[in-house]
Steps between C-alpha positions, in 0.01 A plus 500: 500500500610856437570729794438815299164662575313772319253749644223300333611187686497688832160649425362151445586395854174615666297310241712191560448533875121493453528158341520161667730385773787402272502827315472693828813327624674560168397869503627544856828329411536725197414811703758397763767461233416834341500679836832341589651630175378854570197514271211738551180295485151636438319600821315210660703228326599315814415478869853395598638639824821605325306718253440870561278752328688740271366854538536811285571790738469859374698788653525871434751773582471873447827502302347256249192708422219283368731207417433212744751238603354147478686213670415132490540376857413169670210554743695400811766762420253775409502679835879504508512636144251773593711604800827494302354720227338728760851551640595625152203739491263296285143430612274216397196627313265208449416152609742236378317269258614137481648441155650154539665247728868456582710292735474627859806689619602546859563839652869574511691809603386783488144385418456314830603810692259720303202273559567414864625837628413774250588775749864386495506385138713798401793337682475197272453705185802713586719188473381380160753696290786395728390135483491511119842669487651246738346215303677620187822554695492144637582365152845659503571593863320249720683595821420869466138418414466281809635779718251738339210261565616458862504879544148527354383226734648683800333823390165326454540314832540831687197664335250213459635168630180310419581545127822299526351152438381607154817693419 
């Protein structure tokens, strides 16, 4: 069997799932494989626990005039995305319609901090550029990057120690 899948194949999944027991199992197996490979499935394709709704979130900013920013974000990460973009001065303008299904992602850093302690989320967001810079530096100067990460951890530990497990 071929592992390549077209949008038409993915769109056929809900119809397959309405069929008998064998085709339901086959459709679920196919949906699992597609999710694992990073596919975006049509909304309502599967009831799997590792599937998440994909939402289209719309944001505005005065500097952008009437041009909205639309981001596709998994539902479980939506609140963190809203808070991160609010930190940048963007505000969400409308409800976030479900446009598909994707593989569920866990909250990492800084998303976990934004969702669980929004009042202190600015501490986590302030580290993002340094984390990205140190990640690039680790490829050529691992020792210096480790020292940089240790310093960031110490700084974070002094300000908001409950963020450290996700850092």
